[in-house]
N, C-alpha and C positions, 0 to 999 in steps of 0.2 A: 177564437180568436182563429180568425181565417188571413192569410197570407195570398193574393195573388196580382195576377199582371194590372195594371190600370185600364182601363177602356174610357172608349171615347166621354159615356154617360158620364165617367170622373170627374169630368177636364173641369165642369162647374161647380163642385164640392172644393177642388181642388186649388181651384182658383182663388179660394175666398179666403185662402188661408195660406196659399202660397204667391207669395210679392214679390218672391226673389230673381223673379224670369215670367216673360213677355208672357202670352194667352198663347201665344202665336208658336211659342217655341214649348209650350207643353204639350200644347196639340201635336206638335212633331215628337218629341219626347214619348208621346203615350202611342202617337199610332207607330213610332219603331220599336214600343216595347223595351222602352228604356225606365216606364215607372212602377213599382208594383205599393199595391196599400194593402194592409194591416186592417183589419173590422173585426167588430164584434157586433151579429143582431144583425147587421147590414148599415152598423152605424161606423164611423171611419174613426179609427186611434192614430194611425200614422202613415205616413208614406218614405216611400225610397225612391230616389232617381241617381242616373249615373248616364254619364255619356264616355266617350271614348280617345284617346289618349293617345297621339303617333296613333290614331284610327284603326287598333291593333288592343290598349289594353284597358279594360274600364274603368273608370274611375268614378267615383262616389259623389255628386254636385251634394247633396243635399241628404240628410237622414234626418225625419224630424216626427215625434212621436207630441201627442198635444198633452196637455198641462194632466189633466186628469188619470192621464195614465201610464206616465213617467214610472222610474224606477219600481216595473215590472218583467221585466228582461224582455220586453217588444221588442225594440230595436235591435238587440242581440239577434233576435229569433229572423228578425226581416234580414238581418247581413247574412245569417246561415240560407238564411233562403234563395240570396241571390248569389251566393257562391257554389251553391248545389248548382244553380242553374246553370 
């Protein structure tokens, strides 16, 4: 499994799954470096996106792991990755 910051080319696949955010807002979040993705062999496992609360405190808006990858500890690893960054 690889965890990395999302890039512009991830927006299409993310937008097919994440219906809780407008595409323009997703594009903005990706460009601001506020989305990370987990993948295995370049296949999406899940994503985590955050924003800033009070303009200075990171706040997790979404952590989503695709059904077939749940209960494997990927969400925990993604949160740890974000905390370390």
